[in-house]
Structure formats: C-alpha cells, structure tokens
C-alpha positions in Angstrom: -6.4 -21.9 0.7 -5.4 -18.4 -0.1 -2.3 -16.9 -1.8 0.8 -15.2 -0.5 1.4 -11.6 -1.1 4.6 -9.7 -0.2 5.9 -6.1 0.1 9.7 -5.8 0.1 11.4 -2.5 0.9 15.1 -1.6 0.9 16.4 1.9 1.5 20.1 1.9 1.0 20.7 5.6 0.4 18.3 8.4 1.7 17.6 11.8 0.1 19.0 13.7 3.0 22.7 13.6 3.8 22.1 13.6 7.6 20.6 10.0 7.4 23.4 7.4 6.9 23.1 4.7 4.3 22.1 1.2 4.8 24.8 -1.1 3.3 23.4 -3.9 1.1 19.7 -3.1 1.8 19.0 -3.5 -2.0 20.9 -6.8 -2.3 18.9 -8.0 0.7 15.7 -7.3 -1.0 16.8 -8.9 -4.3 17.7 -12.1 -2.4 14.4 -12.0 -0.5 12.5 -11.7 -3.6 14.4 -14.7 -5.1 13.8 -17.0 -2.3 10.0 -16.1 -2.2 9.7 -16.9 -5.9 12.0 -19.9 -6.1 11.6 -21.6 -2.8 8.3 -20.4 -1.2 6.4 -20.5 -4.5 5.1 -16.8 -4.3 4.1 -15.6 -7.7 6.3 -12.9 -8.9 3.2 -10.7 -9.8 2.2 -10.9 -6.0 5.6 -9.4 -4.9 5.9 -5.5 -4.6 9.4 -4.0 -4.3 10.2 -0.3 -3.3 13.8 0.6 -3.4 15.3 4.0 -2.2 13.5 6.9 -4.0 10.5 4.6 -4.6 10.0 4.2 -0.7 8.5 7.7 0.0 6.5 8.7 2.9 3.4 8.9 0.7 4.1 5.4 -0.7 4.2 4.0 2.9 1.2 5.8 3.9 -1.0 5.1 0.9 0.1 2.2 -1.1 1.1 -0.2 1.7 -2.2 -0.1 3.4 -4.0 -0.3 0.1 -2.0 -3.6 -0.6 -3.0 -5.0 2.7 -6.6 -4.1 2.2 -6.7 -6.2 -0.9 -6.0 -9.4 1.1 -8.6 -12.1 1.4 -9.4 -14.5 4.1 -6.8 -17.4 4.1 -4.2 -15.2 2.4 -0.6 -14.7 3.8 1.2 -11.4 3.9 5.0 -11.1 4.1 6.6 -7.8 4.8 10.4 -7.3 4.7 12.2 -3.9 5.5 15.9 -3.2 5.2 16.6 0.3 6.6 16.3 2.4 9.6 13.6 2.1 12.3 13.2 3.6 15.8 10.7 4.2 18.7 9.5 7.8 19.4 6.7 9.6 21.0 5.0 6.3 21.9 5.1 4.6 18.5 7.3 2.4 16.4 8.5 4.3 13.3 10.3 3.6 10.0 12.3 6.1 8.0 11.3 6.7 4.4 13.5 7.8 1.5 12.4 11.4 2.1 12.8 11.5 5.9 14.5 14.5 7.2 16.9 14.4 10.2 15.8 17.8 11.6 12.1 16.6 11.6 12.2 12.9 12.1 8.7 12.5 13.7 7.0 14.5 10.9 8.7 12.8 8.1 8.8 9.2 9.2 5.9 6.7 9.3 4.1 4.9 12.2 4.4 1.2 11.8 1.0 0.9 13.6 -0.6 3.2 11.0 0.8 1.9 7.8 1.4 -1.9 8.5 0.2 -3.3 11.9 -3.1 -1.7 12.2 -4.3 -2.6 8.6 -3.1 -6.1 9.2 -5.1 -6.5 12.3 -8.2 -5.3 10.5 -7.9 -8.1 8.0 -9.8 -11.2 9.0 -8.2 -14.6 8.9 -4.9 -13.3 7.2 -1.7 -14.6 8.5 1.4 -12.4 8.4 5.2 -12.6 8.5 7.0 -9.4 9.3 10.8 -9.3 8.9 12.6 -6.1 9.9 16.3 -5.7 9.5 16.3 -2.1 10.9 18.3 -0.5 13.5 18.4 3.1 14.8 22.0 3.0 16.1 23.4 4.6 12.7 20.7 7.3 12.4 22.1 10.4 13.9 21.3 14.1 13.6 23.0 17.3 14.5 20.4 18.3 17.1 22.1 16.7 20.0 25.9 16.5 20.1 27.3 12.8 20.2 24.0 11.3 21.3 21.3 9.5 19.5 17.9 11.3 19.9 15.9 8.1 19.2 15.5 4.8 21.0 14.8 1.2 19.7 11.6 -0.4 18.6 9.3 -1.6 21.2 7.6 -4.9 21.4 4.1 -3.8 22.4 2.6 -3.1 19.0 4.1 -6.3 17.5 2.7 -8.4 20.3 -0.7 -6.9 19.6 -0.4 -8.0 16.0 0.6 -11.5 16.7 -2.3 -11.9 19.3 -4.8 -10.9 16.6 -4.3 -14.0 14.5 -3.5 -17.6 14.9 -0.5 -17.6 12.6 1.6 -14.4 12.6 5.2 -13.6 13.5 7.5 -10.7 13.6 11.2 -11.3 13.4 13.9 -8.7 14.2 17.7 -8.4 13.2 18.7 -7.4 16.7 17.5 -6.9 20.2 16.9 -3.5 21.8 19.9 -1.3 22.3 21.9 -3.3 19.6 23.1 -2.8 16.1 22.3 -4.8 13.1 25.5 -5.2 11.1 26.2 -5.8 7.4 29.1 -8.0 6.0 31.4 -7.1 3.2 32.1 -10.8 2.7 28.4 -11.8 2.6 27.4 -8.7 0.6 24.3 -8.7 2.8 23.2 -7.8 6.2 24.3 -10.7 8.4 20.8 -11.4 9.8 19.3 -11.3 6.3 21.8 -13.5 4.9 21.0 -16.3 7.3 17.3 -15.6 7.1 17.6 -16.3 3.4 19.8 -19.4 3.9 17.2 -20.8 6.3 14.3 -20.2 3.9 16.2 -21.7 1.0 16.5 -25.0 3.1 20.3 -24.6 3.3 20.3 -24.8 7.0 19.5 -28.1 8.7 19.4 -26.5 12.2 16.5 -24.3 11.0 14.4 -27.3 10.2 11.7 -28.8 12.5 10.0 -32.3 12.0 9.2 -33.3 8.5 11.7 -30.5 7.2 9.2 -27.8 8.3 10.6 -24.3 9.0 8.4 -23.2 11.9 8.3 -19.9 13.7 10.2 -21.4 16.6 12.7 -23.1 14.6 13.6 -20.2 12.6 13.7 -17.9 15.7 16.1 -20.4 17.4 18.4 -20.8 14.3 18.8 -17.1 13.7 19.5 -16.4 17.4 22.5 -18.9 17.3 23.7 -18.4 13.6 24.1 -14.6 13.6 26.1 -14.2 16.8 28.2 -17.3 15.8 29.2 -15.7 12.5 30.0 -12.4 14.1 32.4 -14.0 16.7 34.1 -16.2 14.1 34.4 -13.9 11.1 34.5 -10.3 12.2 36.1 -8.0 14.6 32.7 -6.5 15.8 32.7 -5.9 19.4 29.1 -5.2 20.0 26.4 -7.8 20.3 23.6 -8.6 17.8 21.0 -11.0 19.2 18.0 -11.6 16.9 14.7 -12.1 18.3 11.0 -12.9 17.3 7.6 -12.4 18.6 5.3 -15.3 17.5 1.5 -16.0 17.8 0.1 -19.5 17.1 -2.3 -22.1 18.7 0.2 -24.8 17.6 3.3 -25.1 15.5 3.5 -22.1 13.3 4.6 -23.5 9.9 6.3 -21.1 7.5 7.6 -23.4 4.8 8.2 -27.1 4.2 11.7 -27.7 2.7 11.8 -30.4 -0.1 14.1 -33.3 0.5 17.8 -32.8 -0.7 18.0 -33.3 -4.5 14.5 -32.5 -5.2 13.8 -30.3 -8.1 12.8 -26.7 -7.5 10.2 -25.0 -9.6 11.7 -23.3 -12.9 13.0 -19.9 -12.5 10.5 -17.4 -14.1 11.5 -16.3 -17.6 13.1 -12.9 -17.8 14.0 -12.7 -14.1 17.6 -12.3 -13.0 18.5 -15.0 -10.6 21.0 -14.1 -7.8 23.5 -16.7 -6.3 25.1 -16.2 -2.9 26.9 -18.5 -0.6 29.0 -18.4 2.6 32.7 -17.5 2.0 34.0 -21.1 2.7 31.7 -22.4 -0.1 32.7 -20.1 -2.8 35.6 -22.0 -4.4 33.5 -25.2 -4.7 30.5 -23.6 -6.3 32.5 -21.2 -8.5 34.0 -24.3 -10.3 30.7 -25.0 -11.8 30.7 -22.0 -14.1 31.9 -22.3 -17.6 34.6 -19.7 -18.1 33.3 -19.0 -21.6 30.1 -17.6 -20.0 31.9 -15.0 -18.0 30.2 -11.6 -18.4 32.0 -9.2 -20.9 31.5 -5.6 -19.7 32.8 -2.3 -21.0 32.7 1.2 -19.3 32.3 4.0 -21.8 32.4 7.8 -21.5 30.4 10.5 -23.0 31.5 11.6 -26.5 32.5 15.0 -27.9 33.7 18.3 -26.4 32.3 19.4 -23.1 29.9 21.9 -24.7 28.3 19.1 -26.8 27.7 16.6 -24.0 24.3 15.0 -24.1 23.1 11.8 -22.2 25.1 10.0 -19.6 28.5 10.8 -18.6 29.5 7.2 -17.8 27.8 4.1 -19.2 28.3 0.4 -18.4 27.7 -1.9 -21.2 27.1 -5.7 -21.3 28.8 -7.1 -24.3 27.9 -10.8 -23.8 28.1 -13.8 -21.3 26.2 -14.2 -18.1 24.5 -11.3 -16.2 27.0 -9.3 -14.1 25.5 -8.4 -10.7 26.1 -5.9 -7.8 28.5 -3.9 -10.0 30.7 -1.4 -8.1 33.2 1.0 -9.7 36.2 2.2 -7.6 36.3 6.0 -7.0 38.5 8.4 -9.0 40.8 10.3 -6.4 42.0 13.6 -7.9 45.7 13.9 -7.0 45.8 17.7 -7.7 42.3 18.7 -6.7 42.4 19.3 -2.9 41.2 15.7 -1.7 38.2 15.7 -4.0 37.1 12.1 -5.2 34.5 11.2 -7.8 32.5 8.1 -6.6 29.9 5.8 -8.3 26.7 4.3 -7.2 26.4 0.6 -7.4 24.5 -0.9 -10.3 22.3 -3.9 -9.5 22.9 -6.0 -12.8 23.4 -5.7 -16.5 22.7 -8.6 -19.0 21.8 -9.4 -22.6 18.2 -8.4 -21.8 19.4 -5.1 -20.2 22.8 -4.3 -21.9 23.4 -0.8 -20.8 23.2 1.0 -17.5 23.7 4.6 -16.8 26.5 5.0 -14.0 25.2 7.7 -11.5 28.0 9.6 -9.8 28.7 12.2 -7.1 31.5 14.1 -5.4 33.0 13.7 -2.0 35.4 16.2 -0.5 37.9 14.9 2.0 36.6 12.1 4.3 33.2 13.4 5.2 31.3 11.0 3.0 28.7 13.6 1.9 27.3 13.2 -1.5 27.6 16.5 -3.5 26.9 17.5 -7.2 25.2 14.2 -8.1 25.2 13.6 -11.9 26.3 17.2 -12.7 28.2 17.6 -16.0 29.8 20.8 -15.0 31.4 19.5 -11.8 32.8 16.4 -13.6 34.4 18.6 -16.3 35.7 21.1 -13.5 37.1 18.3 -11.5 39.2 16.8 -14.4 40.2 20.5 -15.5 41.5 21.5 -12.1 43.3 18.2 -11.6 45.2 18.6 -14.9 46.0 22.3 -14.2 47.2 21.7 -10.7 49.4 18.7 -11.9 50.6 21.0 -14.8 49.7 18.3 -17.3 47.9 18.6 -20.7 46.3 15.1 -20.1 45.5 13.1 -17.0 44.4 9.5 -16.7 43.0 7.4 -14.0 43.0 3.6 -13.5 39.4 2.2 -12.9 38.5 -1.0 -11.5 35.0 -2.4 -11.9 34.1 -5.2 -9.6 31.0 -7.4 -10.1 29.4 -10.6 -8.9 29.2 -13.6 -11.3 27.3 -16.3 -9.7 29.3 -17.0 -6.4 32.6 -15.3 -7.7 33.7 -11.7 -7.4 35.2 -10.6 -10.6 36.9 -7.5 -11.8 37.7 -5.6 -15.1 40.3 -2.8 -15.3 39.9 0.3 -17.5 41.5 3.7 -17.7 39.8 7.1 -18.1 41.7 9.9 -19.8 40.9 13.5 -19.9 42.4 15.7 -22.5 42.6 19.2 -21.1 43.2 20.9 -24.4 40.3 19.3 -26.3 38.1 18.9 -23.3 37.2 15.4 -24.1 37.0 12.1 -22.1 38.0 8.7 -23.4 37.9 5.2 -21.9 40.1 2.2 -22.8 40.7 -1.1 -21.3 43.8 -1.2 -19.1 46.9 -2.1 -20.9 45.8 -0.5 -24.3 
C-alpha cells in the first residue's frame, strides 16, 4: 500500500489589482491541511502548501508536475485549490498569483498541462481533486460590464477519472454559478462542509461501515451547501456542487472512526485550527479556560520618522493560547479626503511565533484598490495631512484587533496616536 501526498493552494490576494481577492482562501487551505494530518493520517512532510505569492505561474508549471512525477504505484495524490478558475481557448485554466487581467491566457496555467496530464501519466496512482474556484468574480476592463471568460468544462476531468480505478474531481459549484464565502463560517461555504465531512462530523456523508465514499461525499455536499445558503444567507444565486467520479466499485475516501475513538496526536509544533458551525459555538467555547485566552499587543515603530527602521506596525503575542486569523480594523482618516489605512490579515501568533509584521496598504474612497503597500512615507504623510486638515497637533485613532481563539471570536482595543510636532507614533491599550 502506498502513501498519500497532497498539494494545497490558496490564492487570497493577487499581485494585480484587476483580479479580485478570494475571501478565506488561506483559511480554507489551513483547515484542509489540518484535516489531512489529523483525520486522514497524511504525514505533514507529504503536504505541500502554496499561498498567495508562493503560487506563481512558474511554480504551477514546474513544481506541481515535479511533485506528481515523484509518486509511486499505489500512492494517492490530493489536490486542493481555492482561487479563480475558468475555461478559455479550449482548456481549463487556473489563475496564479502573478496572472495579469490584460493577458489572461498567457499568464494563467492549463490544468491539463500542470495537473491532469501528469496524473494520467502516473501508473496505478489514485487522485482526489478539490476545486473551490469560480470565474464569476474575475473581471477585466477589456469588455465593459461583461465577463470575458466562461466556466470550467467537464471533459478534461472526465478523462482523468477514466484513466484510473479510483479518482474523483469535486467542484464547489456547477457551471454558470458562483462559489460563495461566508463571514460567519470564515471559509468558503463548500470548503467548510467538505472539511466537516472529512472530519467525520457529518453523519449524512457516511456510507456503510462509516466510510466516506465518492458518492456519499458528492451527495452530502450537493445537499448541505445549498441548504446553508438558503437558511443562513441572503444570497439569491444558486451554488450546486458537483463531482466527477471514476471507480470499478465503491470509491472509498476515508473510514471515519466510531464516535469517541481517539484521534492520532497532533504533530508537535503545528498550530491546530478549530472551527464549528455558528449554532455550536457557545457550547464548544465553554470548554476553554479563560486563563489561557491569548494576550496580544499592537505596537508601532519607535523614534522620529527620519529614524524609522523595521516594521511600522507589529503584533506581539504576550502569552496564553495561539491567536488565529487576526484582523485589524482600518484607520479612516477624517481630514484626508476619504483615505483609509488597511491591514492584511495575520494567520496566527503564538508562543512559538511571538511577533508578526502587520502589512498595510492604502485605499482611496470606496474603490478597494490597494495602494502604497508597506510604504513608510505614505503612512507618515497620511497622519500629517489628517492632523493638518483637522488643525490638531495630535490625532488618535481607535483600533480594534479581532482574532479567533478556538471557536470564539475575541477582540482587543487599542489606540494609535500621531504627534504632529515630534512626528512620532505611539500605541496604547484603549482606556489608558
């Protein structure tokens, strides 16, 4: 019996502003990695993860086929992608971090070339392909008010599953539909229910003897995802997951242990993510010891502007449990013509990784376009202009930092102050 290898890709933000972000793509990958290790028993060293700038066109075209070529007969390969995908010029394609909206065909990759073809060339290798990708939000300025791309076609995936006895390709939505994220779930909706099923938390996804099979997983996702959308969102469009399966019999994916059976220990040094559906949060949150709540601090760069070196903003872990999915509310400059300073999300901080640089960028008005990323000069200029336009020697801004602690969403409040006379930043806890 062979081993399982996996490549997990999440592209949440793209290099080019003309390609929209994919909300919670990185959280989807983190949860998928967790379930592969903890529930499916995949060795951590067999899992390759590429996030955002790591997932370039060169990596797709060179590293992904290389990983597949190393597979041996009897191995299983799992591919997960959260990002944008589409069908163009006769091939299914995926965007990469460095794709360009004015040259989509030349700066995206063919799924047949980088994934499906290499898999078909491997003898006696089974595969699972999970794609939470949708072209509906990928637009360019080349054609006004119309998408210039169409949805993934089934043909190439059907050829893959016909090439081996046990292969399956699972998709978040059907053609001409969108795949939606959920603020309450903090994941793509389809990926959330995929993870729930693989964890063994969905009895409806189980076949005989507690097996998750290709058919049982396909049927479960086809029911659970639309049901959540109808009951918990105001989304008007449809999202109907589907799958293409190939097997000479029952296609077994994972046998779920009986309730209460111990799971293998979590690998040392790996941050474990917890998630749950909204209705279960209060019950599970009570299991936390309040003394272990993460203690975090937001700090700013020291000294006069001319002496600034290092990170302008840093988030520090002062003790307690790890804090995950950390998001800092934007600073909206009251006196500086609708300019706001926004912050990228931080995956986690912990005792093992006690400090994280807070990357920032500027947005003007409501266009959502990232500008002046991590530029000292524009941070200073923003505070100076705000103070001058408000005719104040000092301006301060309330800051809310939200993070996930187990199944709870917590927050800490700080205040950033800019002294326009000394040109210095300072941070304090709210109320000090």
